[in-house]
Structure formats: structure tokens, C-alpha cells
C-alpha positions in Angstrom: 117.2 93.7 65.7 118.2 90.1 66.8 117.1 88.2 69.5 119.4 89.1 72.2 117.4 89.4 75.5 115.8 86.7 77.8 113.1 87.3 79.8 112.4 85.7 83.8 109.1 85.6 85.0 109.4 85.0 89.2 105.7 83.9 90.6 106.0 85.0 94.0 103.5 84.5 97.6 102.9 88.4 97.0 103.7 89.2 93.4 104.6 88.1 90.0 108.0 89.6 88.9 109.2 90.0 85.4 112.7 91.1 84.2 114.4 91.8 81.1 118.3 90.6 81.1 121.0 91.1 78.9 123.6 88.0 78.2 126.0 89.5 80.8 123.4 89.1 83.3 122.9 93.0 83.8 119.2 93.6 83.9 118.0 95.4 80.9 114.4 96.2 82.9 111.8 94.7 85.8 108.7 95.7 87.1 106.0 93.7 89.2 102.4 93.2 89.8 100.5 92.3 93.4 98.0 89.9 93.4 95.4 88.4 96.5 96.0 86.0 99.1 93.1 84.7 100.6 92.3 83.1 104.4 88.8 81.9 103.9 88.8 79.6 106.6 91.9 78.5 109.5 94.5 76.9 108.1 93.4 77.9 104.7 95.9 80.2 102.4 95.2 80.4 98.8 95.4 82.1 95.7 93.8 81.8 92.2 96.2 81.1 89.6 94.0 83.0 87.1 95.0 85.9 88.8 98.9 84.7 88.9 98.3 84.4 85.1 96.4 88.4 84.8 99.6 89.5 86.6 101.7 88.1 84.3 100.2 89.5 81.2 100.0 93.4 82.7 103.6 93.1 84.0 105.1 91.4 81.1 103.0 94.3 78.5 104.3 96.9 80.3 108.1 95.6 80.7 107.8 95.6 76.8 106.0 98.9 76.1 107.3 101.5 79.0 110.7 100.1 78.1 110.7 100.2 74.4 111.5 96.6 73.6 110.7 95.0 70.3 109.5 91.1 71.7 111.2 89.9 68.8 114.4 90.2 71.2 113.4 88.2 73.3 115.1 85.1 72.8 113.9 82.9 75.1 111.5 82.9 78.8 112.1 81.1 82.2 109.8 81.2 85.1 110.4 80.4 88.5 107.8 79.7 90.9 106.6 79.3 94.6 106.5 75.8 95.7 104.0 73.4 96.9 101.4 74.0 94.5 98.2 71.9 93.8 96.4 73.7 90.9 93.7 71.4 89.3 93.2 71.9 85.0 91.3 70.1 82.8 92.0 68.7 79.9 91.3 72.4 77.7 93.9 73.8 80.9 90.8 75.9 82.2 91.9 76.3 86.0 89.4 74.8 88.1 90.2 75.5 91.5 92.5 78.3 93.6 95.5 76.5 94.7 96.1 76.2 98.6 99.9 77.9 98.8 102.5 76.7 100.8 101.5 78.1 103.8 98.3 76.1 103.7 97.8 73.3 106.6 94.4 72.8 105.8 95.8 68.9 105.4 97.2 68.1 108.5 94.7 66.0 109.6 95.2 64.0 106.3 98.8 63.9 107.0 98.6 62.4 110.7 96.0 59.9 109.3 98.3 58.8 105.7 101.9 58.8 107.9 100.0 56.6 110.2 98.5 54.0 107.6 101.2 54.2 104.7 103.7 54.9 107.1 105.6 58.3 107.4 109.1 55.9 106.9 108.2 54.4 103.6 107.2 57.8 102.3 110.4 59.3 103.5 112.5 56.4 101.9 110.9 57.1 98.3 110.4 60.8 98.7 113.2 62.2 101.1 110.8 64.3 102.6 108.2 64.4 105.3 104.3 64.3 104.6 103.7 67.4 106.3 100.2 69.8 105.3 102.3 72.0 103.3 103.7 70.1 100.4 101.3 68.9 97.4 100.5 65.7 98.1 98.2 66.1 101.2 96.3 69.3 99.4 95.7 66.8 96.5 94.4 64.3 98.9 92.1 67.0 100.0 90.8 67.8 96.8 90.2 63.9 96.0 88.1 64.0 99.9 86.6 67.8 100.1 85.8 68.2 96.6 85.6 65.1 94.6 84.0 67.2 91.7 87.4 68.9 91.3 89.4 66.3 91.6 87.4 64.0 89.2 87.7 67.0 86.5 91.1 67.6 87.0 93.4 66.3 84.1 96.0 67.0 86.0 97.6 69.2 88.8 100.3 71.6 88.3 102.9 73.5 89.8 103.1 77.3 89.8 105.8 77.6 86.9 103.9 75.4 85.3 100.8 76.8 85.1 102.3 79.7 83.4 104.5 77.8 80.8 101.1 76.4 79.9 99.1 79.2 79.8 102.3 80.8 77.5 103.0 77.8 75.3 99.9 75.2 76.0 101.8 72.8 77.1 101.0 70.7 80.1 104.2 69.7 82.2 106.4 68.8 85.0 110.0 69.6 85.3 112.3 68.0 87.5 113.2 70.7 90.2 109.3 71.5 91.9 108.7 67.1 91.3 109.8 67.0 95.3 106.3 68.3 96.3 104.4 65.2 95.3 105.4 62.7 97.7 105.3 60.0 94.9 108.2 61.3 92.7 111.5 58.9 93.8 113.9 61.6 94.7 116.9 59.2 94.0 115.8 57.9 90.4 113.2 61.5 89.5 111.0 59.4 88.5 107.0 59.3 89.6 106.7 55.6 91.6 102.9 54.2 90.4 103.3 52.1 93.7 103.4 54.7 96.4 100.9 56.9 94.5 98.2 54.4 95.0 98.8 53.3 98.8 98.3 57.3 99.0 94.8 57.1 97.2 95.9 58.9 94.3 96.9 58.0 90.7 100.3 58.8 88.8 98.1 60.2 86.1 96.7 62.8 87.8 100.3 64.4 87.2 102.2 64.7 83.9 103.2 61.9 82.9 106.9 63.0 81.8 109.4 65.1 84.0 111.7 67.5 82.0 114.9 69.4 82.8 114.6 72.6 83.8 115.9 74.2 80.9 113.9 72.3 78.3 112.4 74.3 76.1 108.5 72.7 76.3 106.6 74.9 73.4 106.7 78.7 72.0 104.0 81.4 72.6 101.1 80.4 71.7 98.9 83.2 69.4 96.4 83.7 71.6 99.4 84.8 74.7 101.2 86.6 72.4 98.0 89.0 72.0 97.5 88.9 76.0 101.4 89.6 76.7 102.3 91.3 73.9 105.2 88.7 73.5 105.8 87.8 70.0 104.4 83.7 68.8 106.8 81.4 69.1 108.9 82.6 71.1 110.6 79.7 73.5 109.3 79.1 77.0 111.4 76.6 79.3 109.7 74.6 81.7 111.6 76.8 84.8 111.6 75.6 88.1 111.4 76.1 91.7 111.8 79.5 93.1 114.2 78.6 95.5 116.7 76.8 93.0 116.5 79.1 90.9 117.1 81.8 93.3 120.2 79.3 94.2 121.3 79.4 90.5 121.0 83.1 90.4 123.2 83.3 93.5 125.9 81.4 92.0 125.2 77.8 93.5 126.0 75.1 90.9 128.6 73.0 92.2 128.0 70.4 95.6 129.0 72.7 98.8 127.5 76.1 97.7 125.1 77.4 99.7 122.4 80.2 99.1 120.9 81.9 101.9 117.2 83.1 101.1 115.9 86.5 101.9 112.4 86.9 100.3 109.3 86.7 101.9 110.3 83.5 103.4 113.7 82.6 104.8 116.1 79.8 105.0 119.0 77.7 102.8 119.6 75.9 100.3 122.8 73.7 100.0 124.1 71.8 96.7 124.7 68.4 96.6 125.8 65.6 94.2 123.6 63.4 96.2 120.1 63.1 97.5 121.5 63.5 101.1 118.1 63.9 103.2 117.2 65.0 106.5 114.2 64.3 108.4 113.3 67.8 109.3 114.6 69.5 105.9 113.7 69.4 102.9 115.1 67.6 99.9 114.6 68.9 96.2 116.7 67.9 93.2 118.4 71.4 92.0 117.5 73.1 88.4 121.0 72.3 87.6 121.2 68.8 86.2 122.6 66.0 88.2 122.4 68.2 91.5 120.2 68.3 94.2 119.3 71.0 97.4 119.3 70.0 100.7 116.5 73.1 101.9 115.3 74.9 105.0 112.7 76.7 104.3 110.8 79.2 107.3 108.4 80.8 106.8 110.1 84.1 108.8 111.9 85.6 106.2 111.8 89.4 104.9 107.9 88.6 105.8 109.0 89.4 109.3 110.6 93.0 108.6 107.6 93.7 106.4 105.1 92.7 109.5 107.7 94.9 112.2 107.4 98.0 109.9 103.4 97.7 109.0 102.5 97.2 112.5 105.2 98.8 114.7 106.2 101.9 112.9 104.1 102.4 109.8 105.8 105.7 109.9 109.6 104.5 109.7 111.6 103.0 106.3 112.9 99.6 106.6 116.3 101.6 106.5 115.6 103.7 109.4 114.6 100.2 111.2 117.5 98.7 110.5 119.6 101.8 112.0 117.2 101.8 115.5 117.9 98.2 115.7 121.7 98.5 115.3 121.3 100.8 118.2 120.9 97.4 120.7 123.9 95.1 121.6 123.8 91.8 120.0 121.2 89.6 122.0 118.6 92.4 122.0 118.9 92.8 126.0 117.2 89.3 126.7 114.5 89.7 124.3 113.8 87.0 121.5 111.3 87.2 119.0 110.6 83.2 117.6 109.2 83.7 113.6 106.8 81.4 113.3 104.4 83.8 111.9 102.2 81.8 109.8 103.5 78.1 111.2 106.7 76.9 110.8 108.2 74.8 108.2 111.4 73.3 108.9 113.0 72.4 111.2 109.9 72.5 113.6 107.0 71.3 110.9 104.2 72.4 113.2 101.5 74.3 111.6 100.0 75.7 114.8 103.2 77.4 115.7 102.8 81.3 116.0 105.3 84.1 116.8 106.3 85.0 120.5 108.4 87.5 122.1 109.9 86.7 124.9 112.0 89.0 127.5 109.6 92.4 127.5 109.6 95.0 129.9 109.6 98.5 130.5 113.0 98.9 129.9 112.5 97.5 126.7 111.5 99.4 123.7 110.7 99.6 119.4 114.7 99.3 118.7 114.7 96.1 120.9 111.7 94.6 119.4 112.8 95.2 115.7 116.1 93.8 116.6 115.1 90.7 118.1 112.9 90.4 115.0 115.8 90.7 112.9 117.8 88.1 115.3 114.7 85.4 115.0 115.0 85.6 111.8 118.8 84.3 111.6 118.2 82.0 114.6 116.0 79.8 112.1 118.4 80.1 109.4 121.2 78.9 112.5 118.4 76.1 113.8 118.3 74.7 109.9 122.0 75.1 109.7 122.6 73.1 112.4 120.3 70.1 111.0 122.3 70.5 108.0 125.3 69.6 110.1 123.5 66.6 112.1 123.3 64.9 108.0 127.2 65.1 107.2 126.5 68.8 105.2 129.2 71.5 106.6 128.4 75.1 105.2 131.4 77.3 104.9 130.0 80.0 103.6 126.3 81.3 102.2 125.5 83.3 99.4 123.0 85.6 100.1 120.0 86.7 98.3 116.2 88.2 98.0 115.3 91.5 99.5 116.6 91.4 102.9 120.1 91.2 101.6 120.4 94.5 100.4 120.4 95.7 104.3 124.2 95.4 105.1 122.9 95.6 109.2 121.0 92.5 108.4 123.3 90.3 106.1 126.0 90.6 108.9 123.4 90.1 111.7 123.4 87.0 109.6 126.8 86.3 109.0 127.5 87.4 113.2 125.1 84.2 114.0 125.9 81.7 111.9 129.5 82.4 111.9 129.6 82.1 108.0 130.8 84.5 105.5 128.5 85.8 103.4 128.7 87.0 99.4 126.5 88.8 98.6 125.6 88.9 94.8 123.1 91.3 92.7 120.1 89.9 95.7 116.9 91.5 94.4 117.3 89.8 91.3 118.8 86.5 91.9 115.2 84.4 91.3 114.8 86.0 88.1 118.2 85.7 86.9 118.2 82.1 87.6 115.3 81.3 85.8 116.6 83.2 82.8 119.7 81.7 82.9 117.4 78.4 82.4 116.2 80.0 79.2 119.7 81.0 78.4 120.8 77.6 78.1 117.9 76.1 77.2 117.6 77.8 74.2 122.0 77.4 73.5 122.5 81.2 74.8 124.8 79.5 77.1 127.0 76.2 76.4 126.5 75.2 79.9 125.6 76.2 83.5 128.8 76.6 85.1 129.8 79.2 81.9 126.5 81.1 82.6 127.3 81.8 86.4 130.5 83.1 85.6 129.2 85.4 82.5 126.4 86.5 84.9 126.9 86.7 88.7 129.0 89.1 90.5 129.3 89.5 93.9 129.1 93.1 95.4 130.0 92.5 98.9 131.3 89.8 101.6 130.4 89.9 105.2 132.5 88.3 107.4 131.4 87.2 110.8 133.3 89.2 113.5 134.0 86.3 116.4 133.6 87.9 119.2 129.9 88.7 118.4 129.7 85.3 117.3 130.6 83.9 120.5 127.6 85.9 121.9 124.7 85.0 119.8 125.8 81.2 120.5 124.8 81.7 124.0 121.9 83.5 122.7 121.0 80.7 119.9 120.4 78.0 123.0 118.3 80.7 124.6 116.5 80.5 121.0 116.3 77.4 121.2 115.1 76.3 124.5 112.5 79.0 124.1 111.3 77.2 121.3 110.8 73.7 122.4 109.3 75.0 125.5 106.7 76.8 123.6 105.9 73.4 121.2 103.3 72.6 123.6 101.7 75.2 123.7 100.4 76.1 120.3 96.9 75.6 119.3 95.7 74.9 123.1 95.4 78.8 123.7 92.1 80.5 122.4 92.6 81.9 119.1 94.9 78.7 117.8 94.4 75.8 115.3 92.6 72.6 116.7 
């Protein structure tokens, strides 16, 4: 049988997802495998890349076997992954240590020192991003200073999708969309800046020399990887890209002005631009689509907030039951406000000490108020980022929603009401892996270009229009949210249990 299917692999924060797609974008089969997150010290958040690979092997093998998919039908493989890893691998490709992930803030003191010594403006001028603990660069410096033997043995530091690509095809690569995690990546020219690398105390030879396009075929599945995964040796592997960028592509974002709204574990948005327009409080990265960039807002509070509320506040209730309960409370939660900073906060606060806060609780408030306030808090954090983008001169008319949270009609409508933006919902659960397989499809020639691929594969399921009277209410509540957020800034890290 002809090779007519594409395999997408998504290295998320809590699990690896694997999905097989038809050329039309229809999901043929999908599965997932969990892996742990480690919290060995305050501020440390790690994962083991070898456990990612083991999960990929289990997921792909089960996907093929349980759905009776002949490996020869897989025409190409696309990979997306979480941002801001720093995976040290030796010349043979062995992983030398767990990687700090995007929630890790161990390098905060390093960032303070480097911003003062090298200059925050100097770094921002090249990188288009602030020098904060979440990014890959401070973690590389942390390895150099705290695990010098690992740093010395490291041939290169890889990103999450690059690591899985290496395990599949044996090649160490750096694709363009994840370059932004390394601050000596010149955002405008999309090349390494060895001068800035040296100023940061690093060497540009600690990252793969060549930066490749996300849809470039970087190798074929090796015999060893074929044995481990059940795939056919020689199957083309593309470089892949950043999960948020692949999710944007899978939601249909290929042209300037189009905007993805993210509803996975984390939240945020990605606005497509045809030039590298940066904002110091936001995140700028190349898109997986050539010659485009994404101005992003990345928050720690997304679908993870609802998972936390369900687990800790109402474990006996389902997600749908909780949103139905929240819908019994009017917009604004009758004065209850929630700050969704559950593991510090990324944009636009960039405060690793920030924490989740409920304000306005009283004897007259109950579970329904807390759930609705949680949903609203995530929507307010999205609006906060959109307002920063507007300061940078980037206007957004509508949003393309993705992630598990987009399955909730109530939550998606709430986000439309808060932002005042129309929200289109494509196939939300599969947008990220769909973006990865579009890269593979373009890379092997199944699709002639990205626009054609999106036209063929992305189908909008529903549209949410903002309700003017509720949006007006939320504009008032948003100001209270911002007041509370600003008022809490001097408090974070000072109370007992806070990180010093």
C-alpha cells in the first residue's frame, strides 16, 4: 500500500501525543503517553528527555499495532515540542542530564547578573526577547556554572523536538522556530551571533551549527529507532518546531494578522507577523511558516488551571459539570477574582515568584464562584497579553482557538466576551500535531505549500461572537484584575513559603 499517512509527535509538558493523519487532515488514529515532571528543589522543574523518548516509542508502537497501520503507509514524520529546553547531549547523542523545562526558574540570579553586566537592552536588540529564567540561555549558563562536567561533555544543547528528531534519525539539528530560546539567536537574521554568545559567557558551538527550516527533512528513521518504535527504517523525519508555532499552523495561522489562542496546559496567544516586531513584555519567535514571525503571549495559566481546580476543589465532578456550575454565576463572579499565576508567571509579568490568588471570597461565595473566577482569570491573562501586543502596534480582530480548553463552549464564549474578539474553533484537540504533520507534508512534497495545506486540512467547527453587554462588564472587571495583579507584585516571594 502506498505511503499515504503522516505521523505527528507532540512533546508536551505532561504527555507525549502521537497522531496519524490522512492527507485531508482527518485524524486516522491517535494516542498519548504520560511522563513525570520533577520538582527536586524550589524553583526547579525538570523532565527527563529519555522518558520522553520512551513514551514516544510506546505511543507510536501502540498506535501502529492497535490500529493495524502498516509502517510503510507513514510517508513522513513531523515533531513539535515544548519551548525552552536545554538538553545536554554528548557526541554520541547520549543525554547527560535532565532538562529544566519552561516552568523552571533556577537561573533567576544568573539573569539578574547578566542583565546588569551584558545589558538587557543589548540582549533584547539581538534576541527580541527579555533575558529571563524560563528561556534556554540562562539554563545553559546554569549548567556551565553548576554542572561544569556536564557542560564540558556536552557536544550541543538541544530543544525538545530536536532531541526526538535525533533519536529517530541520528542527526542533531536546530530548527528556526526554537532558536528564540537562545538569546544569541539573531531574531531578524535568523542566525547565531557568536559575539553576543561570548559576551554571555557561552560558545556558539554549544548549539547545532546550522539552523534549518522547520519543514526540512533532516534524515530517515534509523534501524535502531525502527526497532524501538515499529516504524519503517528510512521514513523521512522533518525538523519540526515549537509547539505553539505548530499549534498556530494547525489552527490555520499562516498570514500576517492571524492569531492563535492557546488553551493547552499553558495559555496565551500567537500573532502572525511578516517582520520581527518585538515587545519587551511579550515573546517573539520565528513561525514554522517561512518568512513569518509570531508575537506571543505565554502564560502558565491555561487548561492547567481547570485541571488544578477539578483535582483540588471538586474531584468528584467532571470538566463539563464544573463549567455548567460556573455558568450559574454572572459575569464577574460577583466580585471574586482569580490570578492564574500557578507557577510564577511568564508574559507579561515575567515574575517567577508570582502565585495564584483568590480575592473576594466570603461566606456568600461558593464553589461556582471559584470555578468561574478561575476561568475568567485565564481569560484576563489572555486579554492582558493582547493589550501589550496593541502597545506594540499589533491589532487583532479575531482569534483561532486550539487546545483542549477550546472544546468548552462556555469557556470559549467567556474568552470572546472578555477580549471582545470573535473566536473561531478548528479541530482544537489536534491542532498542534496537525501543524507538525503539515510540516512533514510540505517537507516531503505531499502539499505544494503551507496555504494549500491549511486550506485542505483546517476546518472551522464553530464561531463564538462576543456579546457587547457582557464585554462591557468584563472591561470593568479587567481593570480590577489588573489592579489586584499590580498590588500583589511587591508581595510575591516575601511571605513564608515564597522563593527568596
